[in-house]
C-alpha positions as CSV (number, residue, x, y, z in Angstrom):
1,X,-0.1,0.2,0.1
2,X,1.6,3.2,-0.9
3,X,1.5,5.9,1.8
4,X,1.5,9.8,1.1
5,X,3.2,11.2,4.2
6,X,5.5,14.1,2.8
7,X,3.4,17.0,2.0
8,X,-0.4,16.2,3.1
9,X,-1.9,14.4,5.8
10,X,-5.3,14.5,4.5
11,X,-7.5,16.5,2.0
12,X,-11.2,17.9,2.7
13,X,-13.4,18.5,-0.1
14,X,-16.9,19.7,-0.8
15,X,-18.0,16.4,-1.8
16,X,-17.4,16.4,-5.3
17,X,-16.7,13.5,-7.5
18,X,-14.7,15.6,-10.1
19,X,-12.9,16.8,-7.2
20,X,-12.0,13.2,-5.9
21,X,-10.9,12.5,-9.4
22,X,-8.7,15.4,-10.2
23,X,-7.2,14.7,-6.5
24,X,-6.3,11.0,-7.4
25,X,-5.1,12.1,-11.1
26,X,-2.7,14.8,-9.5
27,X,-1.4,12.4,-6.7
28,X,-0.9,9.6,-9.1
29,X,1.0,11.8,-11.5
30,X,3.3,13.5,-8.7
31,X,4.3,10.4,-7.1
32,X,4.3,8.3,-10.3
33,X,1.7,5.8,-9.1
34,X,0.2,3.5,-11.8
35,X,-2.5,1.5,-9.6
36,X,-5.1,3.6,-8.1
37,X,-5.8,0.5,-5.7
38,X,-2.3,0.8,-4.1
39,X,-3.5,4.1,-2.3
40,X,-5.8,4.1,0.7
41,X,-7.8,7.0,-0.5
42,X,-10.3,7.1,2.1
43,X,-7.4,7.9,4.4
44,X,-6.3,10.7,2.2
45,X,-9.4,12.3,1.1
46,X,-12.0,13.4,3.4
47,X,-15.5,15.1,2.5
48,X,-16.9,18.2,4.5
49,X,-19.9,17.2,6.3
50,X,-20.9,21.2,6.1
51,X,-20.8,21.2,2.5
52,X,-22.6,17.6,2.1
53,X,-25.2,19.0,4.4
54,X,-25.7,22.2,2.4
55,X,-26.4,19.9,-0.6
56,X,-28.7,17.8,1.1
57,X,-30.5,20.8,2.0
58,X,-30.5,22.0,-1.6
59,X,-32.1,18.6,-3.0
60,X,-34.5,18.6,-0.1
61,X,-36.0,21.9,-1.2
62,X,-36.0,21.1,-5.0
63,X,-39.7,19.2,-5.3
64,X,-38.8,17.8,-8.5
65,X,-36.3,15.8,-6.7
66,X,-38.1,15.1,-3.5
67,X,-41.6,15.4,-3.3
68,X,-43.0,18.1,-1.3
69,X,-43.9,16.2,2.1
70,X,-41.0,13.5,1.9
71,X,-38.3,15.6,3.1
72,X,-37.9,13.9,6.6
73,X,-38.1,10.4,4.7
74,X,-35.2,11.6,2.1
75,X,-33.0,13.0,5.3
76,X,-33.5,9.8,7.3
77,X,-32.2,8.0,3.9
78,X,-29.2,10.2,3.9
79,X,-28.5,9.4,7.7
80,X,-28.6,5.8,6.7
81,X,-26.2,6.2,4.0
82,X,-23.7,8.2,6.3
83,X,-23.8,5.8,9.2
């Protein structure tokens, strides 16, 4: 397992998949890593709970995504995913 310890402890993002992919590509390029599975990405890359919860709130208020009156159910499902 490849360990990146010199220049970063971990990175926090705003829960963007594109940001995660860019981070992986950058680390792999800088360190010459060819096998993505050789890095413990979960240890290096954390998601910001505040930004994630803001995204949840934005989705909950979009009634095209979450029907009006179902926001509580949606939040419970999100909580299950996070636990």
